[in-house]
N, C-alpha and C positions, 0 to 999 in steps of 0.2 A: 241181861243182869243192867240194873238201876244205872251203873255207871258208863256203860257201852261196851263195845265190843271190839277190842282191833285183834285182828288176823292179818297176824306177820306171817309168808310160807315160801316153802322153796320145794321147787318137783323137781324132777328126773324120768327119764323117760327113756327106754330101749327097746329095741326089737329084736329076739332072738328068734328067728326062724317064723313060723304060723305065730309064736309067742308075742305080744307086748306086755311089755313091764314097766308099770311107775309105782313109784314112791313121793309121796308128800310128809313134809313136815311142817306142822305149824307151831306157831308158839301164841296164846291168848292171853291176851291184857286188857285194862281198862283204857276206856277214853278218857276219862279223866279219874284221879285219886291216886292211879300209880299201883295199885292189885293186879296182883297176876293171876290168873285162872287157870294156867297151867299149860302142857302141850299134849300135842296128839303126832302120830306116824301111821302113815296111812299106807298101805303095802296091795298094789291089783295088778295080778295078771289073766290074761284075757288071752283066749285062742280061739283062732276063726277057722272053723272045715270046710274042707270043698265042698261042702254041700251048701254055704252060707251061715251055717250056726255058731252063736258066738259061747261059748263056755267062759267064766269068770270064777274067778275067789278073791275076795277082797277081805282085806282085815285091816282093821283098825282098834289102836291101843292110845288109849287118852288118859293121861296121868295127870291129874289134880294137885295146884296147890294149894289156893286158897279160897278153891269155890268147888262143891261138889263132890265127888269120888271119885276112882279110877276106875276104868270101863274097858273093857278089850271085847269085840264082837267079829265075828269070823261068818263069812255069807259067803254060800256057791250059789250061783245064779248061771242061768243060759236064755239065749234070746233067738228068734231066728228072725231073719230079712228074705225077702218075698221081690 
């Protein structure tokens, strides 16, 4: 945005067995002018198999204030390591 972006965030993470759970809360505001752009909650779970495959689920929910519109996205992904 024209007035810049300030991202204030808080992260929490834990591991339960082979699953890593992470949550991040973002508060988006303008650097100048005092505009509030909204907030976002990101949740991420990653499972690592015994054969080094990672399987992840990521959910991001953006709640707009004075900028854009509300958006929620869900992503399922996988990756292999060598």
